[in-house]
N, C-alpha and C positions, 0 to 999 in steps of 0.2 A: 609239684607240677610247675609252679612259678620258677623254681630253681632250675629245672630242666629247660624251660623256655629261655631263661636268662643265659644259660650255658650255650644253647644253640645260637642265640643272638650274638654272643661274644665270639664264637667260632666263626660265624659268617662275617662279622665285622673284621676280624683278624685276617681272614682269607682275602677280603676285598682290599684291605690295606696292603697286604703282601703283593697282590696282583698289581696294584697301582705303583709299587716300588720297582716292578720289573716291566718297564714299558716295552712295547713292540714297535718295530718299524712298520710304517704303512706303505706298502708297495705291492701291486698285484703280481709282480714277477719274482719277488723275494718271498720264498715260502714262509719262513718264520725267522725271528731273530731274538737274541738275548744280548744284553749289554748293560753296563753300569749306568749310562745316562743317554738320553736322546734329546735332540734339539731340532724342532721343525721350524723352518723359516716362513711357512705359510704359502698358500697358493701353489704354483708350480715350482717353487723354490726347493732346494735340496733338503734332505733330512740327514742329520749328523748323528752317528752312533759312536759312542766313545767308551773305552775301557772293557776289556774281555769280551769283545764282540764275537758272536757266533751266528752265522747265517746258515740256514738249511735251505738248499735248492735241490730238489729232486733227492737223489741218494747221497749227495755231497754235503758235508759239514765244513764250512769255511770259517776259519778263525783269523782275527786281525785285531790290532790295537785300536784302529779307528776306521770307520767306513762312512763315505759320503754318498748317499743314494740320490741320484738325479732322476727326475721323472721324465724330462724331455731333454735329450734322448734318454731312453731307458738304459742307464748305465750306473755303475758304482765305482768309486775310486777307493782303493784299499791302501792303508798305510800301516807301517810298523812291521812286526813279525807276522807273516801270513802263511797259514798252512791250510791244506785241503785234505780231508780224510774221506775219500770217496770209496765206494764199493760198487762195482769193481773199479780198477784204475781206468780213468778216462783216456780218450785219444789225445796224445800230446804230439805237437809238431814244433820244430825249432830249426834254426839255421845249422846248428851242430848238436850232436848227441854223442856222449862218451860214457861207456860203462866203466866205472871206476872201482868196482868190487862186486861181491856176490849180492845181486839184487839192488844195486845202487846205480842210478843213472843220472848224469848231469846234462841238463839242456841249457844251451846258450843262444842268445840272439833271436828276437821275434818269436818268443814262446807263445804258442796258441793251444789252449786246453778246451776241448769241447765237452760239455756236460750232457751230450746226447739229446734225448727227447725233450729236455727242458728248454732248448733253444738258447741257452746261455753259453757264451764263450768267454773264457778268461784269457787276457793278454798280459804278458809279463816280459821283463828283460831276461830273467834267468829263473830256472827251476831245478830242484833236485828231487828225485824220486827214490823211495826206499822200498825194500821188500815187504814192508808192512802196509803197503798201499797208502803211503802218506807223501804228499808233495809239499815242499817248502818253496815259496816264491820270493823273489827279490827284485828290487828296482821299481820301475813304474808298473803298477798292477791295476788293471781295469777289467771289470765285468761288464759285458754288453749283452743285452737281450735282443733276440731277433736277428742275430748275425747269421747270414746264410751258411748252411752246413756245406763243407767242402770235402 
């Protein structure tokens, strides 16, 4: 009996240690996050997520090397290699759009990606879309919450 209780205690302790090693971003508009490290500046200051960052917002999974989440205004700055794996593909607007192959679209200039009912809009300098419902973003990439739907 004592051996079983000890085993259960070890399992619970291991689970809590593993949970502590996978910190979550604290923001009411970012659904959930995974990252290698997290740094909070306190108060209304930004939260920095670094290394293999994955944000889940509605049906979209957004991956980046680094994310800076700002509470006021509700926005996030994304850096590094940035991809969005949404289902289905969201509404994308840009200055120019070019179909470059079967299921491949290149967007250039003032790219705006609406994540629908989430109220989150992503702004980027450039984006490429593939037939596999994957967007790759480049340049300045900013997520904003509460952007009016157009």
